[in-house]
C-alpha positions in Angstrom: 0.3 0.2 0.0 1.4 3.6 -0.8 0.4 7.0 0.7 0.0 9.9 -1.2 2.6 12.4 -0.2 1.7 15.8 -2.1 3.5 15.4 -5.2 4.8 11.7 -4.2 3.7 8.5 -3.6 5.8 7.0 0.5 5.3 3.0 0.6 3.7 2.8 4.4 6.3 0.7 6.9 9.5 2.4 5.8 11.2 5.2 7.5 12.1 5.5 11.5 8.3 5.9 12.3 7.6 1.7 10.7 11.1 0.8 12.4 10.1 2.1 16.2 6.9 0.2 15.8 9.0 -3.1 15.2 11.3 -2.7 18.1 8.7 -1.9 20.6 6.1 -4.6 19.4 9.9 -7.4 19.6 10.7 -5.5 23.1 7.0 -6.3 24.0 7.0 -10.1 23.0 10.9 -10.6 24.5 9.5 -8.8 27.6 6.4 -11.0 28.4 8.7 -14.0 27.4 11.3 -13.8 29.7 8.5 -12.5 32.3 6.0 -15.3 31.8 9.0 -18.3 32.1 10.7 -17.0 35.2 7.2 -17.1 37.9 7.9 -20.9 38.8 9.1 -24.4 38.2 7.5 -24.2 34.9 8.0 -22.5 31.7 4.6 -20.4 31.7 3.2 -20.7 35.1 0.1 -18.5 34.8 -0.9 -19.7 38.3 2.4 -21.1 39.7 -0.3 -22.3 43.2 -2.0 -24.9 41.7 0.3 -27.6 41.0 0.1 -27.3 44.6 -3.5 -29.0 45.1 -5.0 -32.4 45.7 -6.6 -32.2 41.8 -3.1 -31.7 40.7 -0.6 -34.4 42.3 -1.7 -37.2 39.8 0.3 -35.0 37.2 3.4 -35.2 39.5 6.5 -37.9 38.9 5.9 -40.9 41.6 7.5 -39.9 44.9 9.7 -42.5 46.5 8.7 -44.3 49.4 9.9 -47.2 52.1 9.8 -51.0 51.0 6.7 -52.5 51.8 8.4 -55.3 53.9 11.4 -53.8 55.0 12.4 -54.4 58.8 14.8 -52.6 61.0 18.7 -53.0 61.3 19.8 -56.0 63.7 21.8 -55.9 65.7 21.2 -52.2 67.3 23.5 -49.3 66.0 26.4 -49.6 69.3 26.0 -46.7 71.4 28.4 -43.6 71.5 29.5 -43.7 75.4 31.4 -46.1 76.4 28.3 -48.3 78.2 29.5 -47.5 82.0 27.3 -46.9 84.2 28.4 -43.4 85.0 28.1 -42.5 81.0 24.7 -44.1 80.1 23.5 -42.1 83.6 24.7 -38.6 82.1 23.1 -39.4 79.1 19.6 -40.5 80.7 19.2 -39.4 83.7 21.6 -36.6 84.3 19.4 -33.9 82.9 16.2 -34.3 85.2 18.2 -36.2 88.9 21.8 -33.9 88.2 25.3 -35.2 88.4 25.2 -36.1 91.8 21.2 -37.7 91.4 20.2 -35.3 94.2 17.4 -34.2 92.5 19.3 -31.2 91.0 19.0 -31.5 87.2 18.5 -28.5 85.3 15.5 -29.7 83.4 13.6 -31.0 86.4 13.9 -27.5 88.6 12.4 -25.9 85.1 9.6 -28.5 85.8 9.1 -27.6 89.8 10.1 -23.5 88.9 8.3 -22.6 85.7 5.7 -25.3 85.4 4.6 -26.1 89.2 5.2 -29.4 88.7 5.5 -31.8 92.0 7.5 -34.7 91.6 5.7 -37.9 93.2 9.0 -39.1 94.8 11.5 -37.7 96.3 13.9 -36.8 93.0 16.9 -37.9 95.4 17.6 -41.3 94.8 21.5 -41.8 95.8 19.3 -43.1 98.9 17.4 -46.2 97.1 18.3 -49.9 97.1 20.0 -50.6 94.0 17.2 -53.2 92.8 14.9 -50.5 93.6 16.3 -48.0 91.1 16.6 -51.2 88.6 13.0 -52.2 88.7 12.2 -48.4 88.0 14.7 -48.8 85.3 12.9 -52.1 83.9 9.2 -50.1 84.0 8.1 -50.0 80.3 4.9 -47.5 81.1 5.9 -44.7 83.7 7.5 -45.9 86.0 6.0 -43.7 88.6 2.9 -43.3 87.7 0.7 -41.9 85.0 1.1 -38.7 86.8 5.2 -38.8 86.6 7.2 -37.4 83.8 9.8 -40.2 84.2 10.2 -41.6 80.8 10.2 -45.4 80.7 13.4 -46.9 80.3 12.5 -50.7 79.7 12.5 -50.7 75.9 15.6 -48.0 75.5 17.7 -49.7 77.4 19.2 -52.7 77.5 19.4 -55.0 80.8 23.1 -54.6 81.4 22.8 -51.1 80.3 20.1 -50.4 83.5 21.9 -52.8 85.7 24.6 -50.6 85.3 23.1 -47.2 85.7 21.4 -48.7 89.3 25.0 -49.7 90.4 26.5 -46.4 89.2 23.7 -44.3 91.8 24.8 -47.0 94.4 27.9 -45.7 94.6 27.7 -42.2 94.8 27.3 -40.6 98.3 24.2 -40.5 100.0 
């Protein structure tokens, strides 16, 4: 198409005005592509949170799950402590009963002072017979009753470990 301008014809789309239009169009198209491809994990994510909806989960690749008949590794991994009564007491008991087993541990003190916990029995365990301590450590439910905060160690520690702790407590000053 040609445009009549005075005494001569000018072809449309040429000149500065035509180049400027093409340049703006290309820049706009490039901008749309850059913005569209940078929103999410897919090339064009207009509603990029849709793939979190349950109806879109069927389109996702399968997840890795454990083997149906898998069992725990046996024998259990060896403890990192030396399994002496002193080390086992340090790891399992000291936070409540204290290093001296007199009931001065930081966890028990905080529970008494900040939360109003009242111990069921005296947390000083140095004056207890070794057999009593071993029987409490053997329990698989709360060893001092349901309102006690002492956890059951029957499933957590072996018989040898429980006996080592009880013997160690028996050696502490009363």
